[in-house]
VOLOGU-784563 format. One record per atom (N, C-alpha, C): residue number from 1; residue in three letters; atom name; x, z, y. Coordinates in nm, 4 decimals. Atoms other than C-alpha are relative to their C-alpha. Layout:
# residues N
(rec NUM; 'Ala'; 'CA'; (X; Z; Y)) ...
This chain:
# residues 85
(rec 1; 'Met'; 'N'; (-0.0014; -0.0278; -0.1418)) (rec 1; 'Met'; 'CA'; (-6.4429; 9.4960; -6.2405)) (rec 1; 'Met'; 'C'; (-0.1430; 0.0288; 0.0423)) (rec 2; 'Thr'; 'N'; (0.1327; -0.0375; -0.0425)) (rec 2; 'Thr'; 'CA'; (-6.7348; 9.6697; -6.0841)) (rec 2; 'Thr'; 'C'; (-0.0401; -0.0799; 0.1235)) (rec 3; 'Phe'; 'N'; (0.0520; 0.0725; -0.1154)) (rec 3; 'Phe'; 'CA'; (-6.9530; 9.5246; -5.8153)) (rec 3; 'Phe'; 'C'; (0.0644; 0.0508; 0.1293)) (rec 4; 'Thr'; 'N'; (-0.0588; -0.0585; -0.1204)) (rec 4; 'Thr'; 'CA'; (-6.8108; 9.7627; -5.5558)) (rec 4; 'Thr'; 'C'; (0.1441; -0.0462; 0.0181)) (rec 5; 'Gln'; 'N'; (-0.1385; 0.0465; -0.0083)) (rec 5; 'Gln'; 'CA'; (-6.4523; 9.6686; -5.6396)) (rec 5; 'Gln'; 'C'; (0.0051; -0.1486; 0.0390)) (rec 6; 'Met'; 'N'; (0.0033; 0.1420; -0.0307)) (rec 6; 'Met'; 'CA'; (-6.5392; 9.2990; -5.6314)) (rec 6; 'Met'; 'C'; (-0.0420; -0.0205; 0.1470)) (rec 7; 'His'; 'N'; (0.0461; 0.0115; -0.1385)) (rec 7; 'His'; 'CA'; (-6.7250; 9.3444; -5.3029)) (rec 7; 'His'; 'C'; (0.1118; 0.0399; 0.0976)) (rec 8; 'Asn'; 'N'; (-0.1101; -0.0438; -0.0855)) (rec 8; 'Asn'; 'CA'; (-6.4342; 9.5366; -5.1476)) (rec 8; 'Asn'; 'C'; (0.1123; -0.1031; 0.0032)) (rec 9; 'Arg'; 'N'; (-0.1058; 0.1011; 0.0064)) (rec 9; 'Arg'; 'CA'; (-6.1871; 9.2746; -5.2640)) (rec 9; 'Arg'; 'C'; (-0.0391; -0.1239; 0.0807)) (rec 10; 'Met'; 'N'; (0.0456; 0.1172; -0.0751)) (rec 10; 'Met'; 'CA'; (-6.3963; 8.9910; -5.1229)) (rec 10; 'Met'; 'C'; (0.0017; 0.0289; 0.1502)) (rec 11; 'Met'; 'N'; (0.0032; -0.0344; -0.1415)) (rec 11; 'Met'; 'CA'; (-6.4389; 9.1741; -4.7948)) (rec 11; 'Met'; 'C'; (0.1404; 0.0099; 0.0582)) (rec 12; 'Ser'; 'N'; (-0.1359; -0.0133; -0.0521)) (rec 12; 'Ser'; 'CA'; (-6.0693; 9.2532; -4.7622)) (rec 12; 'Ser'; 'C'; (0.0657; -0.1370; 0.0152)) (rec 13; 'His'; 'N'; (-0.0556; 0.1350; -0.0129)) (rec 13; 'His'; 'CA'; (-5.9723; 8.8905; -4.8264)) (rec 13; 'His'; 'C'; (-0.0684; -0.0747; 0.1140)) (rec 14; 'Gly'; 'N'; (0.0716; 0.0655; -0.1094)) (rec 14; 'Gly'; 'CA'; (-6.2387; 8.7757; -4.5872)) (rec 14; 'Gly'; 'C'; (0.0509; 0.0468; 0.1353)) (rec 15; 'Met'; 'N'; (-0.0495; -0.0527; -0.1265)) (rec 15; 'Met'; 'CA'; (-6.1125; 9.0030; -4.3125)) (rec 15; 'Met'; 'C'; (0.1413; -0.0485; 0.0271)) (rec 16; 'Ala'; 'N'; (-0.1361; 0.0496; -0.0191)) (rec 16; 'Ala'; 'CA'; (-5.7532; 8.8983; -4.3696)) (rec 16; 'Ala'; 'C'; (-0.0042; -0.1453; 0.0451)) (rec 17; 'Ser'; 'N'; (0.0137; 0.1399; -0.0385)) (rec 17; 'Ser'; 'CA'; (-5.8609; 8.5380; -4.3456)) (rec 17; 'Ser'; 'C'; (-0.0501; -0.0108; 0.1438)) (rec 18; 'Phe'; 'N'; (0.0533; 0.0013; -0.1363)) (rec 18; 'Phe'; 'CA'; (-6.0602; 8.6106; -4.0311)) (rec 18; 'Phe'; 'C'; (0.1087; 0.0370; 0.1011)) (rec 19; 'Cys'; 'N'; (-0.1069; -0.0418; -0.0910)) (rec 19; 'Cys'; 'CA'; (-5.7658; 8.7911; -3.8716)) (rec 19; 'Cys'; 'C'; (0.1056; -0.1086; 0.0133)) (rec 20; 'Ala'; 'N'; (-0.0976; 0.1088; -0.0041)) (rec 20; 'Ala'; 'CA'; (-5.5314; 8.5072; -3.9639)) (rec 20; 'Ala'; 'C'; (-0.0530; -0.1146; 0.0846)) (rec 21; 'Glu'; 'N'; (0.0584; 0.1070; -0.0806)) (rec 21; 'Glu'; 'CA'; (-5.7712; 8.2558; -3.8139)) (rec 21; 'Glu'; 'C'; (-0.0033; 0.0385; 0.1474)) (rec 22; 'Ala'; 'N'; (0.0034; -0.0452; -0.1388)) (rec 22; 'Ala'; 'CA'; (-5.8053; 8.4666; -3.4986)) (rec 22; 'Ala'; 'C'; (0.1391; -0.0079; 0.0615)) (rec 23; 'Ala'; 'N'; (-0.1368; 0.0074; -0.0511)) (rec 23; 'Ala'; 'CA'; (-5.4279; 8.4935; -3.4624)) (rec 23; 'Ala'; 'C'; (0.0411; -0.1451; 0.0207)) (rec 24; 'Ser'; 'N'; (-0.0308; 0.1419; -0.0138)) (rec 24; 'Ser'; 'CA'; (-5.3953; 8.1209; -3.5198)) (rec 24; 'Ser'; 'C'; (-0.0709; -0.0583; 0.1210)) (rec 25; 'Trp'; 'N'; (0.0754; 0.0490; -0.1147)) (rec 25; 'Trp'; 'CA'; (-5.6658; 8.0545; -3.2636)) (rec 25; 'Trp'; 'C'; (0.0642; 0.0453; 0.1300)) (rec 26; 'Arg'; 'N'; (-0.0668; -0.0502; -0.1199)) (rec 26; 'Arg'; 'CA'; (-5.4882; 8.2769; -3.0104)) (rec 26; 'Arg'; 'C'; (0.1268; -0.0785; 0.0277)) (rec 27; 'Ala'; 'N'; (-0.1224; 0.0777; -0.0178)) (rec 27; 'Ala'; 'CA'; (-5.1639; 8.0905; -3.0700)) (rec 27; 'Ala'; 'C'; (-0.0317; -0.1401; 0.0503)) (rec 28; 'Gln'; 'N'; (0.0381; 0.1335; -0.0459)) (rec 28; 'Gln'; 'CA'; (-5.3374; 7.7558; -3.0298)) (rec 28; 'Gln'; 'C'; (-0.0521; 0.0048; 0.1421)) (rec 29; 'Ser'; 'N'; (0.0531; -0.0151; -0.1357)) (rec 29; 'Ser'; 'CA'; (-5.5158; 7.8806; -2.7194)) (rec 29; 'Ser'; 'C'; (0.1144; 0.0186; 0.0991)) (rec 30; 'Ala'; 'N'; (-0.1148; -0.0213; -0.0878)) (rec 30; 'Ala'; 'CA'; (-5.1879; 8.0013; -2.5693)) (rec 30; 'Ala'; 'C'; (0.0788; -0.1298; 0.0176)) (rec 31; 'Gln'; 'N'; (-0.0714; 0.1272; -0.0071)) (rec 31; 'Gln'; 'CA'; (-5.0238; 7.6689; -2.6530)) (rec 31; 'Gln'; 'C'; (-0.0770; -0.0992; 0.0877)) (rec 32; 'Ala'; 'N'; (0.0813; 0.0896; -0.0826)) (rec 32; 'Ala'; 'CA'; (-5.3130; 7.4758; -2.4957)) (rec 32; 'Ala'; 'C'; (0.0099; 0.0406; 0.1469)) (rec 33; 'Phe'; 'N'; (-0.0142; -0.0480; -0.1369)) (rec 33; 'Phe'; 'CA'; (-5.2902; 7.6954; -2.1848)) (rec 33; 'Phe'; 'C'; (0.1360; -0.0380; 0.0565)) (rec 34; 'Ser'; 'N'; (-0.1351; 0.0359; -0.0433)) (rec 34; 'Ser'; 'CA'; (-4.9168; 7.6377; -2.1659)) (rec 34; 'Ser'; 'C'; (0.0093; -0.1496; 0.0277)) (rec 35; 'Asn'; 'N'; (-0.0023; 0.1455; -0.0205)) (rec 35; 'Asn'; 'CA'; (-4.9654; 7.2625; -2.2053)) (rec 35; 'Asn'; 'C'; (-0.0742; -0.0384; 0.1271)) (rec 36; 'Ser'; 'N'; (0.0759; 0.0341; -0.1202)) (rec 36; 'Ser'; 'CA'; (-5.2295; 7.2529; -1.9339)) (rec 36; 'Ser'; 'C'; (0.0741; 0.0447; 0.1256)) (rec 37; 'Met'; 'N'; (-0.0776; -0.0450; -0.1150)) (rec 37; 'Met'; 'CA'; (-5.0120; 7.4579; -1.6985)) (rec 37; 'Met'; 'C'; (0.1166; -0.0941; 0.0269)) (rec 38; 'Met'; 'N'; (-0.1108; 0.0937; -0.0168)) (rec 38; 'Met'; 'CA'; (-4.7174; 7.2252; -1.7599)) (rec 38; 'Met'; 'C'; (-0.0506; -0.1321; 0.0571)) (rec 39; 'Leu'; 'N'; (0.0584; 0.1236; -0.0515)) (rec 39; 'Leu'; 'CA'; (-4.9431; 6.9266; -1.6939)) (rec 39; 'Leu'; 'C'; (-0.0339; 0.0141; 0.1486)) (rec 40; 'Ile'; 'N'; (0.0347; -0.0240; -0.1398)) (rec 40; 'Ile'; 'CA'; (-5.0695; 7.0769; -1.3676)) (rec 40; 'Ile'; 'C'; (0.1257; 0.0094; 0.0857)) (rec 41; 'Leu'; 'N'; (-0.1237; -0.0114; -0.0765)) (rec 41; 'Leu'; 'CA'; (-4.7189; 7.1712; -1.2525)) (rec 41; 'Leu'; 'C'; (0.0697; -0.1345; 0.0137)) (rec 42; 'Gly'; 'N'; (-0.0589; 0.1337; -0.0071)) (rec 42; 'Gly'; 'CA'; (-4.5923; 6.8231; -1.3371)) (rec 42; 'Gly'; 'C'; (-0.0722; -0.0869; 0.1013)) (rec 43; 'Ala'; 'N'; (0.0777; 0.0780; -0.0968)) (rec 43; 'Ala'; 'CA'; (-4.8743; 6.6675; -1.1352)) (rec 43; 'Ala'; 'C'; (0.0297; 0.0455; 0.1426)) (rec 44; 'Ile'; 'N'; (-0.0318; -0.0512; -0.1334)) (rec 44; 'Ile'; 'CA'; (-4.7973; 6.8946; -0.8386)) (rec 44; 'Ile'; 'C'; (0.1379; -0.0483; 0.0441)) (rec 45; 'Ile'; 'N'; (-0.1349; 0.0455; -0.0345)) (rec 45; 'Ile'; 'CA'; (-4.4284; 6.8043; -0.8506)) (rec 45; 'Ile'; 'C'; (0.0001; -0.1491; 0.0321)) (rec 46; 'Met'; 'N'; (0.0058; 0.1439; -0.0262)) (rec 46; 'Met'; 'CA'; (-4.5030; 6.4321; -0.8730)) (rec 46; 'Met'; 'C'; (-0.0699; -0.0282; 0.1327)) (rec 47; 'Ala'; 'N'; (0.0713; 0.0196; -0.1263)) (rec 47; 'Ala'; 'CA'; (-4.7505; 6.4557; -0.5839)) (rec 47; 'Ala'; 'C'; (0.0892; 0.0373; 0.1175)) (rec 48; 'Ser'; 'N'; (-0.0878; -0.0395; -0.1105)) (rec 48; 'Ser'; 'CA'; (-4.4980; 6.6396; -0.3676)) (rec 48; 'Ser'; 'C'; (0.1111; -0.1018; 0.0212)) (rec 49; 'Ile'; 'N'; (-0.1020; 0.1044; -0.0137)) (rec 49; 'Ile'; 'CA'; (-4.2332; 6.3758; -0.4407)) (rec 49; 'Ile'; 'C'; (-0.0585; -0.1226; 0.0685)) (rec 50; 'Ile'; 'N'; (0.0638; 0.1166; -0.0607)) (rec 50; 'Ile'; 'CA'; (-4.4744; 6.0971; -0.3524)) (rec 50; 'Ile'; 'C'; (-0.0291; 0.0254; 0.1481)) (rec 51; 'Ile'; 'N'; (0.0299; -0.0330; -0.1394)) (rec 51; 'Ile'; 'CA'; (-4.5840; 6.2731; -0.0320)) (rec 51; 'Ile'; 'C'; (0.1277; 0.0017; 0.0833)) (rec 52; 'Ala'; 'N'; (-0.1262; -0.0044; -0.0741)) (rec 52; 'Ala'; 'CA'; (-4.2226; 6.3365; 0.0706)) (rec 52; 'Ala'; 'C'; (0.0534; -0.1406; 0.0256)) (rec 53; 'Arg'; 'N'; (-0.0470; 0.1380; -0.0192)) (rec 53; 'Arg'; 'CA'; (-4.1319; 5.9715; 0.0162)) (rec 53; 'Arg'; 'C'; (-0.0871; -0.0745; 0.0999)) (rec 54; 'Leu'; 'N'; (0.0874; 0.0643; -0.0976)) (rec 54; 'Leu'; 'CA'; (-4.4363; 5.8510; 0.2087)) (rec 54; 'Leu'; 'C'; (0.0280; 0.0507; 0.1409)) (rec 55; 'Phe'; 'N'; (-0.0331; -0.0575; -0.1297)) (rec 55; 'Phe'; 'CA'; (-4.3483; 6.0873; 0.4918)) (rec 55; 'Phe'; 'C'; (0.1303; -0.0593; 0.0527)) (rec 56; 'Ala'; 'N'; (-0.1280; 0.0589; -0.0410)) (rec 56; 'Ala'; 'CA'; (-3.9895; 5.9579; 0.4982)) (rec 56; 'Ala'; 'C'; (-0.0185; -0.1463; 0.0391)) (rec 57; 'Leu'; 'N'; (0.0251; 0.1399; -0.0348)) (rec 57; 'Leu'; 'CA'; (-4.1122; 5.5986; 0.4962)) (rec 57; 'Leu'; 'C'; (-0.0772; -0.0132; 0.1301)) (rec 58; 'Ser'; 'N'; (0.0753; 0.0079; -0.1253)) (rec 58; 'Ser'; 'CA'; (-4.3572; 5.6679; 0.7776)) (rec 58; 'Ser'; 'C'; (0.0900; 0.0302; 0.1193)) (rec 59; 'Ile'; 'N'; (-0.0940; -0.0287; -0.1082)) (rec 59; 'Ile'; 'CA'; (-4.0816; 5.8221; 0.9909)) (rec 59; 'Ile'; 'C'; (0.0927; -0.1193; 0.0214)) (rec 60; 'Leu'; 'N'; (-0.0853; 0.1178; -0.0106)) (rec 60; 'Leu'; 'CA'; (-3.8559; 5.5264; 0.9148)) (rec 60; 'Leu'; 'C'; (-0.0757; -0.1159; 0.0644)) (rec 61; 'Gly'; 'N'; (0.0818; 0.1051; -0.0595)) (rec 61; 'Gly'; 'CA'; (-4.1388; 5.2861; 1.0010)) (rec 61; 'Gly'; 'C'; (-0.0234; 0.0244; 0.1475)) (rec 62; 'Leu'; 'N'; (0.0193; -0.0336; -0.1404)) (rec 62; 'Leu'; 'CA'; (-4.2038; 5.4683; 1.3267)) (rec 62; 'Leu'; 'C'; (0.1268; -0.0257; 0.0812)) (rec 63; 'Leu'; 'N'; (-0.1270; 0.0255; -0.0669)) (rec 63; 'Leu'; 'CA'; (-3.8361; 5.4508; 1.4168)) (rec 63; 'Leu'; 'C'; (0.0231; -0.1495; 0.0197)) (rec 64; 'Val'; 'N'; (-0.0139; 0.1455; -0.0111)) (rec 64; 'Val'; 'CA'; (-3.8270; 5.0769; 1.3469)) (rec 64; 'Val'; 'C'; (-0.0960; -0.0539; 0.1056)) (rec 65; 'Leu'; 'N'; (0.0974; 0.0444; -0.1002)) (rec 65; 'Leu'; 'CA'; (-4.1417; 5.0290; 1.5560)) (rec 65; 'Leu'; 'C'; (0.0474; 0.0321; 0.1410)) (rec 66; 'Val'; 'N'; (-0.0519; -0.0373; -0.1317)) (rec 66; 'Val'; 'CA'; (-3.9889; 5.2169; 1.8496)) (rec 66; 'Val'; 'C'; (0.1159; -0.0905; 0.0386)) (rec 67; 'Leu'; 'N'; (-0.1127; 0.0893; -0.0298)) (rec 67; 'Leu'; 'CA'; (-3.6699; 5.0092; 1.8247)) (rec 67; 'Leu'; 'C'; (-0.0470; -0.1403; 0.0331)) (rec 68; 'Val'; 'N'; (0.0524; 0.1336; -0.0282)) (rec 68; 'Val'; 'CA'; (-3.8676; 4.6852; 1.8149)) (rec 68; 'Val'; 'C'; (-0.0648; -0.0036; 0.1375)) (rec 69; 'Val'; 'N'; (0.0628; -0.0057; -0.1321)) (rec 69; 'Val'; 'CA'; (-4.0711; 4.7898; 2.1182)) (rec 69; 'Val'; 'C'; (0.1061; 0.0071; 0.1090)) (rec 70; 'Leu'; 'N'; (-0.1068; -0.0072; -0.0993)) (rec 70; 'Leu'; 'CA'; (-3.7540; 4.8818; 2.3057)) (rec 70; 'Leu'; 'C'; (0.0721; -0.1332; 0.0150)) (rec 71; 'Leu'; 'N'; (-0.0655; 0.1312; -0.0082)) (rec 71; 'Leu'; 'CA'; (-3.5917; 4.5492; 2.2176)) (rec 71; 'Leu'; 'C'; (-0.0883; -0.1023; 0.0700)) (rec 72; 'Ile'; 'N'; (0.0910; 0.0945; -0.0652)) (rec 72; 'Ile'; 'CA'; (-3.8997; 4.3559; 2.3288)) (rec 72; 'Ile'; 'C'; (-0.0082; 0.0287; 0.1493)) (rec 73; 'Thr'; 'N'; (0.0137; -0.0339; -0.1414)) (rec 73; 'Thr'; 'CA'; (-3.9312; 4.5446; 2.6572)) (rec 73; 'Thr'; 'C'; (0.1315; -0.0146; 0.0750)) (rec 74; 'Ala'; 'N'; (-0.1284; 0.0151; -0.0673)) (rec 74; 'Ala'; 'CA'; (-3.5596; 4.5032; 2.7298)) (rec 74; 'Ala'; 'C'; (0.0098; -0.1346; 0.0701)) (rec 75; 'His'; 'N'; (-0.0047; 0.1328; -0.0599)) (rec 75; 'His'; 'CA'; (-3.6218; 4.1376; 2.8186)) (rec 75; 'His'; 'C'; (-0.0915; -0.0124; 0.1214)) (rec 76; 'Phe'; 'N'; (0.0894; 0.0038; -0.1139)) (rec 76; 'Phe'; 'CA'; (-3.8810; 4.2214; 3.0831)) (rec 76; 'Phe'; 'C'; (0.0596; 0.0793; 0.1152)) (rec 77; 'Asp'; 'N'; (-0.0477; -0.0712; -0.1175)) (rec 77; 'Asp'; 'CA'; (-3.8240; 4.3479; 3.4343)) (rec 77; 'Asp'; 'C'; (-0.0723; 0.1347; 0.0086)) (rec 78; 'Thr'; 'N'; (0.0593; -0.1335; 0.0018)) (rec 78; 'Thr'; 'CA'; (-3.8972; 4.7147; 3.3794)) (rec 78; 'Thr'; 'C'; (0.0945; 0.0955; 0.0702)) (rec 79; 'Pro'; 'N'; (-0.0900; -0.0964; -0.0646)) (rec 79; 'Pro'; 'CA'; (-3.7587; 5.0222; 3.5539)) (rec 79; 'Pro'; 'C'; (0.1166; 0.0406; -0.0909)) (rec 80; 'Trp'; 'N'; (-0.1082; -0.0385; 0.0912)) (rec 80; 'Trp'; 'CA'; (-3.5512; 5.0919; 3.2414)) (rec 80; 'Trp'; 'C'; (0.1143; -0.1006; 0.0007)) (rec 81; 'Thr'; 'N'; (-0.1003; 0.1053; 0.0122)) (rec 81; 'Thr'; 'CA'; (-3.3710; 4.7584; 3.2553)) (rec 81; 'Thr'; 'C'; (0.0570; -0.0448; 0.1339)) (rec 82; 'Arg'; 'N'; (-0.0513; 0.0412; -0.1304)) (rec 82; 'Arg'; 'CA'; (-3.3108; 4.7218; 3.6314)) (rec 82; 'Arg'; 'C'; (0.1378; 0.0592; 0.0234)) (rec 83; 'Asn'; 'N'; (-0.1343; -0.0462; -0.0354)) (rec 83; 'Asn'; 'CA'; (-2.9523; 4.7455; 3.7457)) (rec 83; 'Asn'; 'C'; (-0.0038; 0.0528; 0.1421)) (rec 84; 'Pro'; 'N'; (-0.0043; -0.0512; -0.1378)) (rec 84; 'Pro'; 'CA'; (-2.9037; 4.9697; 4.0434)) (rec 84; 'Pro'; 'C'; (0.1077; -0.0745; 0.0785)) (rec 85; 'Ala'; 'N'; (-0.0982; 0.0795; -0.0745)) (rec 85; 'Ala'; 'CA'; (-2.7383; 4.7511; 4.3020)) (rec 85; 'Ala'; 'C'; (0.0335; 0.0633; 0.1323)) 
């Protein structure tokens, strides 16, 4: 085998290896991107669920507070509780 043939063979195997590594790197990069996107979307969904539940609890708490205030003020002589005679 001549030097040129050996050199060409080494270069062709080297390029094939480089291309295989590049394709593998692209696949790993795409997989990492997909994983990070799934992680971000999962965090957004969890945050929206938590915010929605906190909002519902705050509305429920506000409703309970209004009812308690109305029950407390019902025992006092207020214009709301006076009977028109």
